[in-house]
C-alpha positions in Angstrom: -0.4 0.1 -0.1 1.5 3.3 -1.2 2.7 5.9 2.0 0.0 8.2 2.8 0.7 11.6 2.2 0.2 14.2 5.3 -2.8 15.5 3.5 -4.7 12.4 3.1 -3.6 11.1 6.7 -4.9 14.2 8.0 -8.0 14.3 6.2 -8.7 10.8 6.8 -8.2 10.8 10.4 -10.7 14.3 10.6 -13.0 12.0 8.5 -13.0 9.2 11.3 -13.4 12.1 13.9 -16.3 13.5 12.5 -18.4 10.2 12.4 -17.6 10.5 16.2 -18.8 14.0 16.5 -22.1 12.6 14.5 -22.5 10.2 17.0 -22.1 12.6 19.6 -24.9 15.1 18.7 -27.3 12.4 17.9 -26.7 11.0 21.4 -26.2 13.8 23.5 -28.7 16.4 21.9 -31.9 13.8 22.7 -30.8 14.5 26.0 -31.0 18.1 25.7 -34.1 18.0 24.0 -35.9 15.7 26.1 -38.4 18.5 27.5 -39.3 19.6 23.7 -39.9 15.6 22.4 -42.2 15.0 25.8 -44.4 18.1 24.8 -45.0 17.2 21.6 -45.5 13.5 21.7 -46.1 12.3 25.1 -49.7 13.4 26.9 -50.0 14.8 30.0 -46.8 17.4 29.7 -48.6 20.2 30.8 -50.1 18.3 34.2 -47.2 16.4 35.3 -44.1 17.5 33.5 -41.5 15.6 35.6 -43.0 12.2 35.2 -43.7 12.9 31.3 -39.9 14.0 31.2 -38.7 10.8 32.9 -41.0 8.7 30.7 -39.6 10.5 27.5 -36.4 8.9 28.8 -37.4 6.1 27.2 -35.6 7.6 24.1 -32.3 7.4 25.8 -32.8 3.8 26.8 -33.8 2.5 23.3 -30.9 4.2 21.9 -28.4 2.7 24.5 -30.0 -0.7 23.8 -29.2 -0.4 20.1 -25.9 0.1 21.2 -25.5 -3.0 23.2 -27.0 -5.2 20.6 -25.3 -3.4 17.4 -22.0 -3.5 19.1 -21.0 -7.3 19.5 -23.3 -8.2 16.5 -21.5 -6.0 13.9 -18.2 -6.4 15.4 -18.9 -10.9 15.1 -20.5 -10.8 11.5 -17.9 -8.6 10.1 -14.8 -10.4 11.6 -13.7 -11.0 8.0 -14.6 -7.9 6.3 -12.5 -4.6 5.4 -12.2 -2.3 8.3 -13.0 0.3 5.8 -15.4 -1.3 4.2 -17.3 -2.0 7.7 -17.0 2.0 8.2 -19.3 2.9 4.8 -21.9 0.1 5.9 -22.2 2.1 9.4 -22.0 5.5 8.3 -25.1 4.4 5.7 -26.9 3.1 8.2 -26.5 6.5 10.5 -27.6 8.9 7.2 -31.0 6.4 6.8 -32.2 6.1 10.5 -31.1 9.5 11.4 -33.2 11.0 8.6 -36.0 8.5 9.7 -35.7 9.5 13.5 -37.1 13.2 12.0 -40.0 11.7 10.1 -41.6 9.3 12.7 -45.0 10.6 13.7 -45.3 9.2 17.4 -43.4 8.3 20.4 -43.5 4.5 19.6 -42.1 4.6 16.3 -39.6 7.8 17.3 -38.0 4.9 19.9 -37.9 2.5 17.4 -36.0 4.6 14.7 -33.5 5.6 17.9 -32.8 2.1 18.7 -32.2 1.3 14.8 -30.3 4.5 14.7 -27.8 2.8 17.5 -27.1 -0.2 15.9 -24.0 0.7 14.1 -22.5 2.9 16.9 -20.3 0.9 19.1 -18.9 -0.7 15.9 -18.0 2.3 14.3 -16.2 3.8 17.5 -14.6 0.6 17.6 -13.7 0.3 13.9 -12.6 3.7 13.7 -10.2 3.7 16.9 -8.6 0.8 14.6 -8.1 2.4 11.8 -7.0 5.8 13.2 -4.3 3.1 15.3 -2.9 2.0 12.1 -3.0 5.3 10.1 -1.0 7.1 13.2 1.7 4.3 13.4 2.4 1.6 16.0 2.0 2.2 19.8 -0.7 4.7 18.9 -3.3 2.6 20.5 -4.4 5.1 23.4 -4.3 7.9 20.9 -6.0 6.4 18.3 -8.9 6.0 20.6 -8.6 9.2 21.9 -8.8 10.2 18.2 -11.6 8.4 17.4 -13.8 9.8 20.7 -12.2 13.3 19.6 -15.2 14.1 17.6 -17.7 12.6 20.4 -16.3 15.2 23.0 -16.1 18.0 20.5 -19.6 17.5 19.5 -20.6 18.4 23.2 -19.3 21.9 22.6 -20.3 22.8 18.8 -22.3 19.9 17.8 -24.8 19.1 20.7 -25.0 22.7 21.9 -26.0 23.6 18.1 -28.5 21.0 17.6 -30.3 21.6 20.9 -30.4 25.5 19.7 -31.6 24.2 16.5 -34.2 21.9 18.1 -35.6 24.6 20.6 -36.1 27.1 17.8 -37.2 25.3 15.1 -38.5 22.0 16.3 -36.6 19.0 17.7 -36.8 17.0 14.2 -34.4 19.4 12.8 -31.9 18.2 15.0 -32.0 14.9 13.4 -32.0 16.2 10.0 -28.7 17.8 11.4 -27.0 14.7 12.5 -28.2 12.7 9.0 -26.1 15.7 6.9 -22.9 15.1 9.3 -23.2 11.6 8.4 -23.7 12.2 4.8 -20.7 14.4 4.9 -18.2 11.9 6.6 -19.5 9.1 4.7 -18.2 11.4 1.7 -14.8 12.0 3.5 -14.4 8.2 4.5 -14.6 7.0 0.8 -12.5 9.5 -0.7 -9.7 9.8 2.0 -9.6 6.5 4.2 -7.3 3.7 3.1 -8.6 0.5 2.0 -7.0 -1.8 4.5 -7.7 -5.6 3.2 -9.8 -8.0 5.6 -8.5 -11.1 7.6 -9.9 -14.1 5.8 -8.5 -16.3 8.8 -11.0 -14.7 11.1 -14.2 -16.0 11.8 -17.3 -15.3 14.1 -16.4 -18.2 16.3 -12.9 -16.9 16.7 -14.5 -13.6 17.7 -16.6 -15.2 20.2 -14.1 -16.6 22.0 -12.6 -13.5 23.3 -15.6 -13.6 25.4 -14.2 -17.1 27.6 -12.0 -14.7 29.5 -13.6 -13.5 32.4 -11.3 -10.3 32.5 -13.2 -9.0 29.2 -16.0 -9.3 31.7 -15.2 -7.7 34.4 -14.1 -4.4 32.0 -17.3 -4.6 30.1 -18.7 -4.0 34.1 -16.1 -1.3 34.7 -17.7 0.4 31.6 -21.4 -0.2 32.4 -21.5 0.2 35.9 -18.6 2.9 36.3 -19.5 4.9 33.9 -23.1 4.9 34.2 -22.7 8.0 36.8 -21.8 10.5 34.3 -25.4 9.6 32.2 -27.6 9.7 35.5 -26.2 13.4 35.3 -26.0 13.9 31.8 -29.7 12.6 31.1 -31.4 15.5 33.6 -28.9 18.4 32.9 -31.2 20.3 30.6 -33.7 20.2 33.5 -31.1 21.0 36.2 -30.3 23.9 34.5 -34.0 25.5 34.2 -35.5 24.2 37.4 -32.9 24.1 39.8 -30.6 27.2 38.7 -33.6 29.2 37.3 -31.7 29.6 34.2 -33.6 29.9 30.9 -33.6 27.1 28.2 -31.2 29.3 26.2 -28.5 28.7 28.6 -28.7 25.1 28.5 -26.7 24.8 25.0 -23.7 26.9 27.0 -23.7 24.3 29.6 -23.4 21.7 27.2 -20.7 23.6 25.8 -18.9 23.8 28.7 -19.4 20.4 29.6 -18.1 19.4 26.3 -14.8 21.7 26.5 -14.1 19.5 29.8 -14.6 16.2 28.0 -12.3 17.3 25.0 -9.7 18.0 27.1 -10.0 14.9 29.4 -10.2 12.9 26.2 -7.0 14.1 24.9 -5.4 13.8 28.5 -6.4 10.2 28.7 -5.5 9.1 25.7 -1.8 10.4 26.6 -1.8 8.8 29.5 -3.2 5.4 28.6 -0.2 4.9 26.1 1.9 5.4 29.2 0.2 3.5 32.1 -3.3 1.9 31.5 -3.8 0.9 35.3 -2.8 4.0 37.1 -4.8 6.4 34.6 -7.8 4.4 35.2 -7.7 4.4 38.7 -6.5 8.3 38.9 -9.4 8.7 36.6 -12.1 6.6 38.6 -11.1 9.0 41.9 -11.2 12.4 40.1 -14.3 11.5 38.8 -16.1 10.4 41.9 -14.7 13.8 43.5 -16.4 15.4 40.7 -19.5 14.2 41.1 -19.8 14.8 44.7 -18.9 18.3 44.0 -21.5 18.5 41.2 -24.3 17.3 43.9 -23.4 20.1 46.5 -23.0 23.1 43.8 -24.8 22.4 40.8 -27.8 24.2 42.3 -26.0 27.9 41.8 -25.2 28.9 38.4 -22.0 29.5 38.5 -21.2 26.2 40.5 -23.1 24.5 37.6 -20.7 25.6 35.1 -17.7 24.8 37.3 -19.0 21.3 38.1 -20.2 20.2 34.5 -16.4 21.3 33.5 -14.8 18.8 35.8 -17.4 16.5 35.3 -16.7 16.2 31.4 -13.0 16.3 32.2 -13.0 13.5 34.6 -15.4 11.4 33.2 -13.4 11.5 29.3 -10.3 11.1 31.1 -11.2 7.1 31.8 -12.5 6.8 28.3 -9.3 5.6 26.1 -8.1 4.1 29.2 -10.8 1.5 29.3 -11.0 0.9 25.5 -7.4 0.4 24.9 -7.5 -2.4 28.1 -10.7 -4.1 26.3 -8.9 -3.9 23.0 -5.7 -5.5 24.7 -7.5 -8.5 26.8 -9.6 -9.0 23.2 -6.0 -9.6 22.0 -7.1 -11.0 17.9 -10.4 -10.0 18.4 -9.4 -6.1 18.7 -12.9 -5.3 16.8 -14.9 -6.9 19.2 -12.9 -5.5 22.2 -13.5 -1.9 20.9 -16.6 -2.0 20.0 -18.2 -3.8 23.1 -16.6 -0.9 25.2 -19.3 1.3 23.5 -22.0 -1.6 24.4 -21.0 -1.6 27.7 -20.8 2.7 28.2 -24.3 2.1 26.7 -25.8 0.0 29.3 -24.5 2.6 31.4 -26.2 5.0 29.4 -29.7 3.3 30.0 -28.8 2.3 33.8 -27.9 6.3 34.6 -31.0 7.4 32.9 -33.3 5.2 34.3 -31.8 5.3 37.9 -31.7 9.1 37.6 -35.2 9.0 36.5 -36.4 7.1 39.3 -34.9 9.4 41.8 -36.3 12.3 40.1 -39.9 10.3 39.8 -39.6 9.8 43.5 -39.5 13.5 44.5 -35.7 13.6 45.5 -35.1 16.5 43.0 -33.0 17.0 39.7 -29.4 16.5 41.7 -30.5 13.6 43.1 -29.0 11.7 40.2 -25.7 13.3 41.2 -25.7 10.5 43.9 -26.7 8.1 42.0 -23.2 8.5 39.8 -21.2 8.3 43.2 -22.6 5.1 43.5 -21.8 3.8 40.7 -18.4 5.1 40.1 -17.2 3.8 43.3 -18.6 0.1 42.2 -16.7 1.1 38.9 -13.5 1.9 40.9 -14.0 -1.3 42.7 -14.1 -3.4 39.7 -11.4 -1.9 38.4 -9.4 -3.2 41.4 -11.0 -6.5 40.9 -9.7 -6.7 37.4 -6.4 -5.7 38.0 -6.1 -8.2 41.1 -7.4 -11.2 38.7 -4.7 -10.4 36.1 -2.1 -10.4 38.4 -3.4 -13.7 40.0 -3.4 -15.4 36.7 0.1 -14.2 35.7 1.4 -15.3 39.2 -0.6 -19.0 38.4 1.1 -19.3 35.1 4.6 -18.6 36.2 4.1 -21.2 39.2 2.8 -24.1 37.0 5.4 -23.8 34.0 8.1 -21.6 34.8 9.5 -18.6 33.2 7.5 -18.7 29.7 6.4 -16.2 27.1 2.8 -14.7 28.2 0.7 -14.7 25.4 -0.4 -11.3 24.1 -3.9 -11.4 25.8 -2.5 -12.0 29.3 -0.3 -8.9 28.8 -3.3 -6.5 29.0 -1.2 -3.8 31.0 -1.4 -4.6 35.3 1.4 -2.0 36.0 2.8 -0.1 32.9 
């Protein structure tokens, strides 16, 4: 394959990040527009807005469920496929389903379209991070993940506030039209600039599924699902905190989201750099900081200035975890790298669904819109404990290997960075 020119390399990496940008807009703009969607599609909003908004959270859960289903299915079925060709197919589904989300006449069909629109989510981030790492060169796994995720975090600075503003000003359906347009541009850029890497004919669905036999993979899936659920418990209802707890107007919501996005973008860059140096340390420091930011948010977010400070640090600390968790899953999955990369986003979206559900429960129970912050603290503490369990299991396995066989070469699947 001919060497990439700097121009083509730059556009290829931008294209992969732009797909993540589109995903960030379609996933997070829904959260900011929940009141608008609930008002149009669900009865009883004027009589009991809190309960109806909580019910509208089903859209968030439907999207999360689509990610959970789609990530492993696409990763397994596309085991032999060219990663570039897989990216084409995933972007095509995004375009069609996003446009359809804008056209559905009622809440039920809209929820179905959100489920379908989510199916390519995890597989796209997985294949984009692997493609980015190949384009960037050896030893760049963490930075490749960060590059693919950078579009998602930057979306929270520009794309999500823009889509939220557009949805509030012109109707929430236009936000999904914007998303479809973003994915269409991404498709064109990927088609013309991303190299056509060949598939691996030696891979198969069964070989991909073998990765699930590793208990450390499941522990890391639980880390993403439970530990990161705290972020979504807060984010899912950030619009209501802004308007109902702090008393700010709806027009301030995009600025709150943008502040969160700045924190997420910085945290993602820091996390990618740190993950390439020490995965384990990055995860423990990240979770400790994340827990502290959730406590801070729960205590101070009712103050307008405090809200902006709290969401910045919430974005910074939560996103610093993302590259480390995904890189660790890829290393544990070994040859099933796409599955490891994709399943990470399935795990995060279990956390999305779990966090939104638990957050909605405490709100519906009358505990207020800041109560999900304390739910987040509990989930993040559990995530940190699961991280410690995963590290402990890996070290035990390595000691057992040495005790039973003596010094030997440890397979790559067992070298998933414990302390280095």
